[in-house]
C-alpha positions in Angstrom: -18.0 -27.4 17.2 -17.5 -27.1 13.5 -14.9 -29.0 11.4 -13.5 -28.7 7.9 -11.8 -31.7 6.3 -8.9 -31.2 3.9 -8.6 -34.3 1.7 -11.9 -36.3 1.2 -10.1 -39.5 0.7 -10.2 -42.8 2.7 -9.3 -41.3 6.1 -11.6 -38.2 5.6 -14.5 -40.4 4.5 -14.1 -43.0 7.2 -13.9 -40.2 9.8 -17.1 -38.6 8.5 -19.0 -42.0 8.3 -17.9 -43.2 11.7 -18.6 -39.9 13.4 -22.1 -39.8 12.0 -22.7 -43.5 12.9 -21.6 -42.9 16.5 -23.9 -39.9 16.8 -26.8 -42.0 15.5 -26.1 -44.7 18.0 -25.3 -47.3 15.3 -21.8 -48.2 16.5 -19.7 -48.0 19.7 -16.8 -45.4 19.8 -14.1 -48.1 19.7 -10.8 -46.6 18.6 -11.5 -43.2 20.1 -9.0 -43.1 23.1 -10.8 -40.5 25.3 -14.3 -41.5 24.1 -16.8 -39.9 26.6 -14.3 -38.4 29.0 -13.9 -35.0 27.4 -16.2 -32.0 28.2 -16.9 -31.7 24.5 -18.9 -34.7 23.4 -18.6 -36.6 20.2 -22.2 -35.6 19.4 -21.1 -31.9 19.5 -18.9 -32.4 16.4 -20.3 -31.2 13.1 -18.6 -31.5 9.8 -19.4 -28.3 7.9 -16.9 -28.4 5.0 -14.8 -30.7 2.8 -12.0 -30.0 0.4 -10.3 -32.1 -2.3 -8.4 -31.6 -5.5 -9.5 -34.8 -7.3 -11.6 -33.6 -10.2 -13.9 -36.6 -9.8 -14.8 -35.5 -6.2 -15.2 -31.8 -6.5 -18.9 -30.7 -6.4 -20.1 -34.1 -5.2 -21.5 -34.7 -1.7 -19.4 -36.3 0.9 -22.1 -39.0 0.9 -21.4 -39.8 -2.8 -17.6 -39.7 -2.3 -17.7 -41.8 0.9 -19.7 -44.5 -1.0 -16.4 -45.3 -2.8 -14.8 -46.3 0.5 -17.6 -47.9 2.6 -21.0 -49.4 2.0 -22.9 -48.0 5.0 -22.9 -44.2 4.6 -25.3 -42.0 6.7 -27.6 -39.8 4.5 -26.7 -36.8 6.6 -23.5 -36.5 4.6 -25.5 -35.6 1.5 -25.7 -32.1 2.9 -21.9 -31.5 2.7 -20.4 -30.7 -0.7 -16.8 -31.3 -1.6 -15.2 -27.9 -2.4 -12.2 -27.2 -4.5 -8.9 -27.1 -2.5 -5.3 -26.3 -3.2 -3.1 -29.0 -4.8 0.3 -27.5 -5.7 1.6 -30.7 -7.4 0.4 -32.8 -4.4 -1.1 -35.5 -6.7 1.8 -35.6 -9.2 2.6 -39.1 -10.5 -0.7 -40.4 -9.3 -3.5 -41.6 -11.6 -5.8 -38.7 -10.5 -6.7 -35.6 -12.5 -6.1 -32.7 -10.1 -7.9 -29.4 -10.1 -7.3 -26.7 -7.5 -7.9 -23.1 -6.7 -4.2 -22.5 -7.5 -4.8 -23.4 -11.1 -6.5 -20.1 -11.8 -5.6 -18.0 -8.7 -2.3 -16.8 -7.2 -1.4 -18.3 -3.8 -2.6 -15.3 -2.0 -5.9 -15.2 -3.8 -6.5 -19.0 -3.2 -5.6 -18.6 0.5 -7.9 -15.6 0.9 -10.7 -17.5 -0.7 -10.3 -20.3 1.8 -10.3 -17.8 4.7 -13.5 -16.2 3.4 -15.2 -19.6 3.1 -14.1 -20.7 6.6 -15.4 -17.4 8.0 -18.8 -18.0 6.4 -18.9 -21.5 7.7 -17.7 -20.5 11.2 -15.1 -23.3 11.3 -13.4 -24.2 14.6 -11.0 -27.0 13.6 -9.4 -27.7 10.3 -8.3 -31.3 9.8 -5.5 -32.0 7.2 -5.6 -35.6 5.9 -4.3 -34.9 2.4 -2.1 -37.3 0.5 1.5 -37.5 1.8 3.6 -34.9 -0.1 7.3 -34.1 -0.6 8.2 -30.9 1.3 11.0 -28.7 2.6 10.4 -26.9 5.9 10.6 -23.1 6.0 12.0 -22.7 9.6 11.7 -18.9 9.1 8.4 -17.1 8.9 9.7 -14.3 6.7 10.8 -16.9 4.1 7.3 -18.5 4.3 5.5 -15.1 3.9 7.9 -14.2 1.0 7.1 -17.4 -0.9 3.4 -16.8 -0.5 3.7 -13.1 -1.6 5.9 -14.0 -4.6 3.4 -16.7 -5.6 6.2 -19.3 -5.5 4.2 -22.4 -6.3 7.3 -24.6 -6.6 8.3 -23.8 -3.0 5.1 -24.1 -1.1 3.2 -27.4 -0.7 -0.6 -27.8 -0.3 -0.3 -28.4 3.5 1.9 -25.4 4.0 -0.6 -23.2 2.1 -3.5 -24.6 4.1 -1.6 -24.0 7.4 -0.8 -20.4 6.4 -4.5 -19.9 5.5 -5.4 -21.3 9.0 -3.2 -18.7 10.6 -4.9 -15.8 8.7 -8.3 -17.3 9.5 -7.6 -17.7 13.2 -6.4 -14.1 13.4 -9.6 -12.9 12.0 -12.0 -14.9 14.2 -10.0 -14.9 17.4 -8.9 -18.6 17.5 -8.9 -21.9 15.5 -7.1 -25.2 15.4 -5.2 -26.9 12.6 -4.7 -30.7 12.9 -1.9 -31.9 10.7 -2.2 -35.7 10.4 0.3 -36.1 7.6 4.2 -36.0 7.7 4.7 -32.4 6.4 6.4 -30.5 9.2 4.0 -27.9 10.6 4.0 -28.3 14.4 7.8 -29.0 14.0 8.4 -25.9 11.8 9.3 -22.8 13.8 7.9 -20.6 11.0 4.4 -21.9 11.5 4.6 -22.0 15.2 5.7 -18.4 15.4 2.8 -17.4 13.1 0.4 -19.6 15.0 1.2 -17.9 18.3 0.9 -14.5 16.7 -2.5 -15.3 15.1 -4.3 -17.3 17.8 -3.9 -20.7 16.0 -3.5 -24.0 17.7 -1.5 -26.6 15.7 -1.5 -30.3 16.4 1.1 -32.5 14.6 2.9 -34.0 12.8 1.7 -37.3 11.2 -0.9 -39.3 13.1 0.5 -42.4 14.9 -1.9 -45.2 14.1 -0.4 -48.6 13.6 3.1 -50.1 13.6 4.9 -46.9 14.8 3.2 -46.6 18.2 3.4 -50.4 18.6 7.2 -50.2 17.9 7.5 -47.4 20.5 5.7 -49.5 23.1 7.9 -52.6 22.4 11.2 -50.8 22.5 10.1 -49.0 25.6 9.5 -52.4 27.2 13.0 -53.6 26.2 14.6 -50.3 27.3 13.0 -50.5 30.8 14.5 -53.9 31.3 18.0 -52.8 30.1 18.0 -55.1 27.1 20.3 -53.8 24.4 18.6 -53.7 20.9 20.9 -54.8 18.1 18.6 -53.8 15.2 15.1 -52.9 14.4 13.2 -53.8 11.2 9.7 -52.4 10.7 7.8 -52.0 7.5 4.3 -52.0 6.1 2.7 -52.6 2.7 -0.7 -51.2 1.8 -3.0 -50.8 -1.2 -4.7 -47.4 -0.5 -3.9 -44.1 -2.2 -1.5 -43.0 0.4 0.6 -46.1 -0.1 0.5 -45.5 -3.8 1.7 -41.9 -3.2 4.6 -43.3 -1.1 6.0 -45.1 -4.1 7.3 -41.7 -4.9 10.8 -41.5 -3.3 10.6 -38.0 -2.0 7.2 -38.6 -0.4 8.5 -41.8 1.2 11.4 -39.9 2.7 8.9 -37.6 4.5 7.2 -40.7 6.0 10.4 -42.5 6.8 11.6 -39.5 8.9 8.5 -39.3 11.1 8.5 -43.1 11.6 12.2 -43.4 12.4 12.3 -40.5 14.9 11.1 -42.7 17.8 14.2 -44.8 18.0 16.9 -42.5 19.5 14.3 -40.5 21.3 13.2 -43.5 23.4 16.4 -45.6 23.6 19.0 -42.8 24.0 21.1 -44.6 21.3 20.4 -45.4 17.7 20.8 -49.1 16.7 20.8 -50.0 13.0 17.2 -49.8 11.9 15.0 -49.9 8.8 11.6 -48.3 9.5 9.6 -47.1 6.6 6.6 -47.8 4.3 7.9 -50.4 1.9 5.5 -50.9 -0.9 2.1 -50.7 -2.6 0.0 -53.7 -3.5 -3.5 -52.7 -4.7 -5.3 -55.9 -3.6 -4.3 -55.4 0.0 -6.5 -52.3 0.1 -6.7 -50.2 3.3 -5.9 -53.2 5.5 -2.2 -52.9 5.5 0.3 -55.6 6.3 2.8 -54.7 9.1 5.9 -56.6 10.2 8.5 -56.0 12.9 11.7 -57.8 13.7 13.7 -56.7 16.8 16.8 -58.5 18.0 18.3 -57.7 21.4 20.8 -58.8 24.0 19.5 -60.0 27.4 21.2 -61.2 30.6 24.5 -63.1 30.3 24.7 -62.2 26.6 21.6 -64.2 25.5 20.3 -63.0 22.1 16.6 -62.9 21.8 14.3 -61.8 18.9 10.8 -60.5 18.6 8.9 -61.0 15.3 5.5 -59.4 15.1 3.1 -59.5 12.1 -0.3 -58.0 11.7 -3.0 -56.6 9.5 -4.4 -53.2 10.4 -7.2 -51.2 8.8 -5.1 -48.1 8.1 -7.7 -45.3 7.7 -10.1 -46.2 10.6 -7.0 -46.3 13.0 -6.4 -42.6 12.2 -10.0 -41.6 11.9 -10.7 -42.7 15.5 -7.8 -40.4 16.7 -9.3 -37.5 14.8 -12.5 -37.7 16.8 -10.3 -36.9 19.9 -8.1 -34.4 18.2 -10.8 -32.1 17.0 -12.3 -31.9 20.5 -8.9 -31.4 22.1 -8.4 -28.7 19.5 -11.4 -26.8 20.6 -10.3 -27.2 24.3 -6.9 -25.7 23.4 -8.6 -22.8 21.7 -10.7 -22.2 24.8 -7.5 -22.4 26.9 -5.8 -20.0 24.5 -2.8 -22.3 24.2 -1.8 -21.0 20.8 1.2 -22.5 19.0 1.2 -26.2 19.7 0.5 -28.5 22.6 3.2 -31.2 23.2 1.0 -33.1 25.6 -1.5 -33.8 22.8 1.1 -34.4 20.1 3.2 -36.8 22.2 0.4 -39.3 22.3 -1.3 -38.9 18.9 1.6 -38.1 16.5 4.6 -39.9 15.1 6.7 -36.7 15.1 5.3 -34.6 18.0 5.9 -30.9 17.8 7.5 -28.6 18.7 10.9 -29.3 17.1 12.9 -29.5 20.3 10.6 -32.1 21.9 11.1 -35.9 21.6 9.0 -39.0 21.3 8.4 -40.5 24.7 6.9 -43.9 25.7 3.2 -43.9 24.8 2.0 -44.9 28.3 3.8 -41.7 29.7 2.4 -39.6 26.8 -1.1 -40.9 27.6 -0.9 -39.8 31.2 0.5 -36.4 30.2 -2.4 -36.0 27.8 -4.9 -36.9 30.5 -3.4 -34.4 32.9 -3.5 -31.6 30.2 -7.1 -32.4 29.6 -7.8 -32.3 33.3 -8.8 -36.0 33.5 -8.1 -38.4 36.3 -4.9 -40.4 35.8 -5.6 -43.9 34.7 -2.4 -45.7 35.6 -0.3 -43.2 37.6 
């Protein structure tokens, strides 16, 4: 199965490096939840394309770019060149010189160019790990199509343009998958889901659940099951990679805050006061983000207890390991013709699982639902 990466940053590079190292037998597939259980093996994944809008990356090999993020880079990545993608202001306010197809082409022309390239490359799954962007959902497919046709570059974001291109591509080749691992609503936007169903596209999303958020979900599930009343929740993280730098922009941070906060009422059934969002950027921390959680709750006979959890988590490897599963599950969904989105997959892997009317559920339940969808034996049921 053939994969295209959108955004050859930290996550995209660690995904490419780790995948090749697993295939070469250099490392164990730790961090890949379904490891060797799926009918599509890790060794069957082939990265065939990479896209970015950082002028310093375009035209270089993935090997050269990945060297900026990790010392051990397989030479097989020298064969993949980073192509020019679509930026649509996605790197604004960042110290990066952006260059995209949309600089010289209309939206329609840029999107059609991507579709032609994907057809030539015979792509099965498109993975979106671009920088977190500020966005407004469309909700109506006619409004989306109108914005594309009218070349409204102020309305459409890079992720929305990529997802629309994926719909057109899937229609032409009979099926494809778009994995949206960032907060922009795609699996939760009815406009994209309607187009996806019409055009044979599978969408997984939105926003990969990698660190503090799934842990928070597990902790509050534990308290909920024991009928302990949560008085407040504080959860924040600080990191030093490009995505945390992007989140210093208020509008981008709102996008992330929404997907992180959506777990609270979904799981508890009520909404205690909470502060759950990325809090800051500190360059020396690098990719190994600092997370902290403080949850106060009422137990039997009015006793007040408190949980304080601190940790350091390598941000990009946590998501990259999930992508190894998601691209394989994407191909399985294509083969099953489950076009639109697949909640059983999203509920386990995503902070804000689509479709829009579905809720976050405890991750242990989501895990078993995922296994049943993938036709694997239950692990704990």
